[in-house]
C-alpha positions as CSV (number, residue, x, y, z in Angstrom):
1,M,-0.1,-0.2,-0.1
2,T,0.9,3.4,-1.2
3,D,1.2,6.5,1.4
4,T,-1.1,7.8,-1.3
5,N,-3.4,4.7,-0.3
6,V,-2.8,5.7,3.9
7,R,-2.7,9.4,3.9
8,G,-4.4,10.4,0.4
9,A,-4.2,13.5,-1.3
10,L,-6.3,15.6,0.9
11,A,-3.7,15.1,3.8
12,I,-1.0,16.1,1.8
13,A,-2.3,19.0,0.0
14,Q,-3.6,20.2,3.3
15,D,0.1,19.5,5.0
16,Y,1.5,21.4,1.4
17,V,-0.9,24.8,2.4
18,R,0.3,24.5,5.7
19,F,3.7,24.8,5.0
20,I,3.4,27.9,3.1
21,E,1.5,29.9,5.3
22,T,3.7,28.7,8.2
23,G,7.0,29.6,5.7
24,D,7.9,25.9,6.4
25,R,10.7,25.6,3.3
26,D,11.6,22.2,3.8
27,G,8.1,21.0,4.5
28,I,7.4,22.1,0.6
29,A,10.2,20.7,-1.0
30,R,9.7,17.1,1.2
31,S,6.0,17.5,-0.6
32,L,7.1,17.3,-4.0
33,A,7.7,15.0,-6.4
34,D,10.7,15.4,-8.6
35,N,9.2,15.5,-11.9
36,V,6.2,18.0,-10.3
37,E,4.4,20.4,-12.7
38,Q,2.5,23.4,-11.6
39,I,0.5,25.3,-14.0
40,F,-1.4,28.3,-14.2
41,P,-4.3,27.5,-16.8
42,I,-5.9,31.3,-16.5
43,S,-3.8,33.6,-17.9
44,V,-4.4,37.5,-18.6
45,E,-4.4,37.5,-22.5
46,A,-7.7,35.8,-24.3
47,S,-5.3,33.0,-25.6
48,G,-6.8,30.2,-23.6
49,D,-2.9,29.1,-23.3
50,P,-1.8,29.1,-19.5
51,M,-0.2,31.8,-18.3
52,G,2.6,29.8,-17.0
53,I,4.1,26.2,-16.4
54,F,7.1,25.6,-13.5
55,S,8.5,22.2,-14.3
56,G,10.3,19.8,-11.9
57,K,11.2,20.5,-8.3
58,E,13.8,23.2,-8.9
59,E,11.5,25.7,-10.5
60,V,8.1,24.7,-7.9
61,V,10.0,25.5,-5.5
62,D,11.5,28.9,-6.3
63,Y,8.1,30.0,-7.6
64,T,7.0,28.9,-4.3
65,Y,9.9,30.3,-1.9
66,G,9.5,33.8,-3.9
67,L,6.0,34.3,-2.5
68,F,8.1,35.1,0.8
69,R,9.6,37.6,-0.9
70,K,6.6,38.9,-2.1
71,F,3.9,38.5,0.3
72,S,4.0,38.9,4.0
73,G,1.0,36.8,5.8
74,L,0.3,34.9,3.2
75,W,-2.4,32.4,4.2
76,W,-5.9,30.9,3.1
77,P,-8.6,31.7,5.9
78,S,-11.7,28.9,6.0
79,P,-10.6,26.8,2.5
80,E,-13.0,24.4,1.6
81,W,-11.5,20.8,0.5
82,S,-13.0,17.7,-1.1
83,E,-11.0,14.6,-2.2
84,S,-11.3,12.5,-5.6
85,V,-12.9,9.6,-4.9
86,D,-9.9,7.2,-5.4
87,R,-7.7,9.8,-3.1
88,K,-5.4,10.5,-5.7
89,R,-6.6,14.5,-6.3
90,A,-7.7,17.1,-4.0
91,F,-8.8,19.8,-4.3
92,F,-9.0,23.1,-2.4
93,E,-11.2,26.8,-2.9
94,A,-10.4,30.0,-0.4
95,R,-10.0,33.2,-0.9
96,G,-6.2,34.1,0.2
97,S,-5.0,36.9,2.3
98,A,-1.9,38.8,2.3
99,T,0.3,42.1,2.1
100,V,2.2,43.0,-0.6
101,A,5.5,43.1,0.2
102,H,7.0,46.2,-1.9
103,S,3.5,48.5,-1.5
104,G,2.1,47.4,1.6
105,V,-1.4,46.4,-0.4
106,P,-3.7,44.3,0.7
107,Y,-3.8,41.2,-1.7
108,S,-7.0,39.3,-1.6
109,N,-7.5,36.8,-4.5
110,V,-10.3,33.6,-4.6
111,Y,-8.4,30.1,-5.9
112,I,-9.1,26.5,-7.0
113,T,-6.5,24.6,-6.8
114,R,-6.3,21.0,-7.7
115,F,-3.2,18.7,-6.3
116,D,-2.5,15.5,-7.7
117,V,-0.7,12.9,-5.4
118,E,1.4,9.7,-6.5
119,N,3.0,8.1,-4.0
120,G,3.2,10.7,-1.3
121,L,4.2,12.9,-3.3
122,I,2.5,16.1,-5.5
123,T,3.1,15.5,-9.0
124,R,0.7,18.3,-10.0
125,I,-0.5,21.6,-9.0
126,A,-3.2,23.1,-11.3
127,E,-3.8,26.5,-9.5
128,Y,-7.1,28.7,-10.9
129,A,-6.9,32.4,-9.9
130,N,-7.6,36.1,-11.3
131,A,-4.1,36.4,-13.3
132,N,-5.2,39.8,-13.8
133,L,-5.3,40.7,-10.3
134,Y,-2.3,39.2,-9.6
135,V,-0.8,41.3,-12.5
136,S,-2.0,44.4,-11.2
137,L,0.1,44.2,-8.3
138,G,2.9,45.3,-10.3
139,I,5.9,42.6,-8.6
140,E,8.4,41.9,-11.0
141,P,8.7,38.8,-11.8
142,T,11.5,36.5,-11.1
143,P,13.5,34.5,-14.4
144,T,12.0,31.1,-13.0
145,E,8.7,32.8,-13.3
146,I,10.0,34.7,-17.0
147,K,10.9,30.9,-17.8
148,A,7.4,29.4,-16.7
149,V,5.6,32.3,-19.1
150,E,8.0,31.5,-22.0
151,R,7.5,27.5,-21.9
152,V,3.9,28.2,-22.7
153,Q,4.5,30.8,-25.9
154,A,7.1,27.9,-26.7
155,R,4.1,25.7,-26.8
156,R,1.9,27.5,-29.7
């Protein structure tokens, strides 16, 4: 029996979100498979293409750690969680709460996130949120974020 069958995707995804909220970098990294992919399916462009795709643990970790430089007080109060019947996917719906580090402006986006889990590790994260709201914050993209956007453009 694999860890996914013991704990299920729900417990693993809930741990991952808690690790982000508490800034537990080791916990974040331990939660991710080496081949993890994080995708942002909703773009600011009317192309229907994703906003960005982070490929591999190094990129997903770099993106996630970058949140700690961009925001303070990042958390999702009162999330609603569900899990697929086979316990391999968890779904998260919540309104986030944070403060933008460079401006002090409050930031609150709505998220629906799908976590796919295999063998106790997250293999795919699909985060649905208002990309226009995020872009409007004027946060300078990191080299890893630029690479994720360019990856989508190269697939066109």
